[in-house]
PAZAPA-4460 file (N, C-alpha, C; in steps of 0.05 Angstrom, whole numbers, plus 32768, in hexadecimal, padded with zeros to 4 digits):
% residues 143
    n_x    n_y    n_z   ca_x   ca_y   ca_z    c_x    c_y    c_z   seq   type   mol
   7389   83D5   87A3   738A   83BA   879B   7394   83B8   877E     1      M     A
   73A7   83A6   8779   73B3   83A2   875F   73A1   838F   874F     2      I     A
   7399   8397   8737   7388   8385   8727   7398   836B   8722     3      P     A
   7388   8355   8720   7394   833A   871D   73A7   8339   8705     4      K     A
   739F   8344   86EF   73AF   8343   86D6   73CA   8351   86DB     5      I     A
   73CA   8368   86E7   73E3   8377   86ED   73F4   8367   8700     6      T     A
   73E8   835C   8714   73F8   834C   8728   7405   8334   871B     7      F     A
   73F6   8326   870A   7401   830F   86FC   7416   8317   86E8     8      F     A
   7412   832D   86DB   7426   8338   86C8   7440   833E   86D6     9      S     A
   743E   834B   86ED   7456   8352   86FD   7464   8338   8707    10      L     A
   7454   8325   8710   745F   830C   871A   746D   82FD   8703    11      L     A
   7462   82FD   86EB   746E   82F1   86D4   7489   82FE   86CD    12      L     A
   7489   8319   86CE   74A2   8328   86C8   74B8   8320   86DD    13      I     A
   74B1   831F   86F6   74C4   8318   870B   74CE   82FC   8707    14      V     A
   74BC   82E9   8701   74C4   82CD   86FC   74D7   82CB   86E4    15      L     A
   74D1   82D9   86CF   74E3   82D8   86B7   74FE   82E4   86BE    16      I     A
   74FF   82FA   86CD   7519   8306   86D5   7528   82F2   86E7    17      A     A
   751B   82E5   86F9   7528   82D1   870A   7533   82BA   86FA    18      C     A
   7523   82B1   86E7   752C   829A   86D6   7545   82A2   86C6    19      Q     A
   7546   82BA   86BC   755D   82C3   86AD   7576   82C3   86BF    20      Q     A
   7573   82CD   86D7   7589   82CE   86EA   7592   82B1   86F1    21      E     A
   7580   829F   86F4   7586   8283   86FB   7595   8277   86E3    22      I     A
   758B   827B   86CA   7598   8270   86B3   75B5   827B   86B0    23      E     A
   75B8   8295   86B5   75D3   82A1   86B3   75E5   8294   86C9    24      E     A
   75DB   8290   86E0   75EB   8284   86F6   75F3   8267   86EF    25      S     A
   75E0   8258   86E3   75E6   823D   86DC   75FB   823C   86C6    26      V     A
   75FA   824F   86B3   760E   8250   869E   762A   8255   86AA    27      Q     A
   762B   8268   86BD   7645   826E   86CA   764F   8255   86D9    28      V     A
   763D   8247   86E7   7645   822F   86F6   764E   8219   86E3    29      M     A
   7644   8218   86CB   764C   8203   86B8   7666   8209   86AA    30      Q     A
   766F   8223   86AB   7688   822A   869E   769F   821E   86AD    31      K     A
   76B5   8219   869F   76CD   820F   86AC   76E5   8221   86A3    32      S     A
   76FA   821D   86B1   7713   822B   86AB   7722   821D   8695    33      S     A
   7730   822C   8684   7741   821F   8670   7758   8210   867E    34      I     A
   775D   8216   8698   7772   8208   86A7   776D   81EA   86A9    35      N     A
   7754   81E1   86A3   774F   81C5   86A3   775F   81B6   868E    36      K     A
   776A   81C4   867B   777A   81B8   8666   7798   81B7   866D    37      Y     A
   779F   81C4   8683   77BC   81C5   868B   77C7   81A9   868C    38      N     A
   77DF   81A6   8680   77EF   818D   8680   77E3   8177   866E    39      W     A
   77CD   817D   8661   77C1   816A   864F   77BF   8174   8632    40      N     A
   77BA   818D   862F   77B6   8199   8614   77C2   81B5   8612    41      S     A
   77CA   81BC   85FA   77D1   81D7   85F4   77B8   81E5   85E9    42      R     A
   77B7   81FF   85EC   779F   820D   85E3   77A6   8223   85CF    43      L     A
   7795   8227   85BC   7796   823E   85AA   777C   824D   85AF    44      L     A
   777E   8263   85BE   7766   8273   85C4   7764   828A   85B1    45      L     A
   774C   8290   85A9   7748   82A7   8598   7731   82B7   85A3    46      I     A
   7735   82D1   85A4   7720   82E4   85AC   771A   82F6   8595    47      N     A
   7701   82F6   858C   76F9   8305   8574   76E1   8316   857B    48      I     A
   76DB   8329   8569   76C3   8339   856C   76AA   832D   8560    49      D     A
   76AE   831C   854C   7697   830E   8540   76A2   82F6   852F    50      N     A
   7690   82E3   8529   7699   82CB   851C   769F   82CF   84FE    51      T     A
   7699   82E7   84F3   76A1   82ED   84D8   76BD   82F9   84D7    52      E     A
   76C9   82FC   84EE   76E4   8307   84F0   76F7   82F7   84DF    53      N     A
   7708   8305   84D0   771B   82F9   84BE   772F   82E6   84CC    54      E     A
   7738   82EF   84E4   774B   82DF   84F3   773E   82C4   84FB    55      L     A
   7725   82C5   8504   7716   82AD   850C   7712   829B   84F4    56      Y     A
   770A   82A6   84DD   7706   8296   84C5   7720   8288   84BD    57      Q     A
   7736   8297   84BF   7751   828B   84B9   7757   8274   84CB    58      S     A
   7751   8277   84E5   7756   8262   84F9   7746   8249   84F2    59      L     A
   772C   824D   84EC   771B   8236   84E6   7726   8226   84CE    60      L     A
   772E   8235   84B9   7739   8228   84A1   7753   821A   84A8    61      K     A
   7764   8227   84B8   777E   821B   84C0   777A   8202   84D0    62      F     A
   7766   8202   84E3   7761   81EA   84F3   7758   81D3   84E2    63      Q     A
   7748   81D8   84CE   773F   81C3   84BC   7756   81B8   84AC    64      I     A
   7766   81CA   84A1   777D   81C2   8490   7792   81B3   84A1    65      E     A
   7796   81BB   84BA   77AB   81B1   84CA   77A1   81A0   84E2    66      K     A
   778A   8193   84DD   777D   8183   84F2   7791   816F   84FF    67      F     A
   779F   8161   84EF   77B2   814D   84F9   77C8   8159   850B    68      C     A
   77D2   8170   8502   77E6   817E   8511   77DC   8189   852C    69      E     A
   77C3   8191   852C   77B6   819A   8545   77B4   8182   8558    70      F     A
   77AB   816C   854E   77A8   8153   855E   77C3   814A   8568    71      E     A
   77D7   814A   8557   77F2   8140   855D   77FE   8151   8574    72      D     A
   77F8   816A   8574   7804   817C   8589   77F1   8180   85A0    73      R     A
   77DB   8172   85A1   77C7   8174   85B6   77BF   8192   85B9    74      K     A
   77B8   819E   85A3   77B1   81BA   85A2   7793   81BD   859E    75      L     A
   7786   81CB   85B0   7769   81CF   85AF   7764   81ED   85AB    76      I     A
   7752   81F3   8598   774A   820E   8593   7731   8215   85A3    77      G     A
   7731   822D   85AF   771A   8236   85BF   7715   8253   85B7    78      I     A
   76FB   8259   85AF   76F3   8273   85A6   76E5   8283   85BC    79      K     A
   76ED   829C   85BF   76DF   82AF   85D0   76D5   82C5   85BD    80      F     A
   76BC   82CD   85C1   76B2   82E3   85B2   76AD   82FB   85C4    81      E     A
   76BB   8310   85C0   76BB   8327   85D2   76C0   831F   85EF    82      D     A
   76D3   830C   85F1   76DC   8303   860C   76C9   82EF   8619    83      G     A
   76B5   82E5   860A   76A1   82D3   8616   76A2   82B8   8608    84      I     A
   76A1   82A3   8618   769E   8288   860F   768A   827A   8622    85      N     A
   7677   826C   8618   7663   8260   8629   766D   8249   8639    86      N     A
   7683   823D   8631   768E   8225   8640   76A5   822C   8653    87      A     A
   76B2   8242   864E   76CB   8249   865D   76CA   8265   8668    88      Y     A
   76D5   8268   8680   76DA   8282   868B   76EF   8290   867A    89      F     A
   76ED   82AA   8678   7701   82B9   8668   771B   82BD   8677    90      T     A
   7731   82B4   866C   774B   82B9   8679   7751   82D6   867B    91      P     A
   775F   82DF   8690   7765   82FB   8694   7774   8307   867C    92      D     A
   7786   82F8   8670   7796   8303   865B   7786   830A   8642    93      F     A
   776E   8300   863F   775D   8306   8628   774F   8321   862B    94      I     A
   774A   832A   8643   7738   8340   8648   773E   8358   8635    95      S     A
   7729   8360   8627   772A   8377   8615   7740   8376   8600    96      N     A
   7748   835E   85F8   775D   835B   85E3   7753   8347   85CF    97      K     A
   7758   834C   85B5   7750   833A   85A0   776A   832E   8595    98      Y     A
   7768   8314   858D   777E   8307   8581   777E   82E9   8588    99      G     A
   7796   82DD   8585   779A   82C0   858B   77B0   82BD   859F   100      M     A
   77AC   82AA   85B2   77C0   82A4   85C6   77C6   8286   85C5   101      W     A
   77DF   827F   85C5   77E8   8263   85C8   77EE   825F   85E5   102      L     A
   77E1   824B   85F1   77E5   8245   860D   77F1   8229   860F   103      V     A
   7806   8226   861E   7814   820D   8621   7808   81FB   8636   104      G     A
   7813   81E3   8638   780A   81CF   864C   7809   81DB   8668   105      Y     A
   781B   81ED   866E   781D   81F8   8689   7809   820F   868E   106      D     A
   77F9   8216   867A   77E4   822A   867D   77EE   8246   8678   107      G     A
   7807   8249   8670   7811   8264   866B   7810   826B   864D   108      T     A
   780E   8284   8647   780E   828E   862C   7829   828B   861F   109      V     A
   782B   827D   8609   7844   8279   85FB   7847   828C   85E3   110      K     A
   7831   8297   85DA   7831   82A9   85C3   7816   82B7   85C0   111      G     A
   7817   82CE   85B3   77FF   82DE   85AE   7803   82ED   8594   112      F     A
   77ED   82F0   8585   77ED   8300   856D   77D1   8309   8566   113      S     A
   77D1   831F   8558   77B7   832A   854F   77B3   8325   8532   114      E     A
   77C5   8317   8525   77C1   8311   8508   77C6   82F3   8502   115      D     A
   77BD   82EC   84EA   77BC   82CF   84E3   77D7   82C3   84DD   116      Q     A
   77EC   82D4   84DA   7807   82C8   84D5   7810   82B7   84ED   117      S     A
   7804   82BC   8504   780B   82AC   851C   7804   828F   8518   118      F     A
   77EF   8289   8508   77E7   826E   8503   77FE   825D   84F8   119      L     A
   780E   826A   84E8   7824   825B   84DB   783D   825A   84EC   120      Y     A
   783C   8265   8504   7852   8264   8517   784D   8251   852E   121      Q     A
   7834   824B   8534   782D   823D   854D   783A   8221   854E   122      I     A
   783B   8213   8538   7846   81F8   8539   7864   81F9   853F   123      F     A
   7872   820D   8533   788E   8210   8539   7893   8217   8557   124      D     A
   7882   8229   8561   7884   8230   857D   7880   8218   858F   125      I     A
   786B   8208   8589   7865   81F0   8599   787C   81DC   8596   126      I     A
   7886   81D8   857E   789A   81C3   8579   78B5   81C9   8587   127      D     A
   78B9   81E2   858F   78D1   81EA   859D   78CE   81E6   85BC   128      Q     A
   78B6   81E1   85C5   78B1   81DD   85E2   78BD   81C2   85EB   129      M     A
   78CA   81C2   8603   78D6   81AA   860D   78C3   8192   860E   130      P     A
   78AB   8196   8618   7898   817F   8619   7891   8175   85FE   131      M     A
   788F   8187   85EA   7889   817E   85CF   78A1   816E   85C4   132      R     A
   78B9   8176   85CA   78D1   8167   85C1   78D0   814A   85CB   133      Q     A
   78C7   8147   85E4   78C4   812C   85EF   78AE   811D   85E0   134      N     A
   7898   812B   85DA   7882   811E   85CB   788C   8114   85B0   135      E     A
   789B   8125   85A3   78A5   811E   8588   78B7   8105   8589   136      I     A
   78C8   8104   859E   78DA   80ED   85A1   78CB   80D4   85A7   137      Q     A
   78B7   80D6   85B9   78A9   80BE   85C2   7892   80B5   85AF   138      N     A
   7886   80C8   85A1   7870   80C2   858F   7873   80D1   8575   139      N     A
   7881   80C6   8562   7885   80D5   8549   786A   80DD   853D   140      P     A
   786A   80F4   852F   7852   80FF   8523   7846   80EC   850F   141      S     A
   782B   80EC   850E   781C   80DC   84FA   7814   80EE   84E2   142      K     A
   781B   8107   84E4   7812   811A   84CF   7825   811C   84B8   143      C     A
***
């Protein structure tokens, strides 16, 4: 016969393990694909090893300085840390790779870089896209 204390201890351990599995399952169910932005927004994805990463810090500063330009180009930044983001599933092209990806309206990668010089190229890359040319003609920049 198992003593009551041991039985309840085992039961508590099993319940905690089950709760953790349920919480992880709920997190996965709540995640969405970055494809939900297709045809509505462009994405600047970054995958880093930690938030102190120089590339990430440069991106944060750049986003603040160029907020209007990001808005004007419908550009959304999304951070992955070691390939993980709590809100989005990790795109295949990110797996085991660090850097920044520019993703167009159509959901395809338009550019990639592992260094911060890419930040100063993204607006030029976007502005050469046919859909962006239409946006510029129909809605002149407010920046």
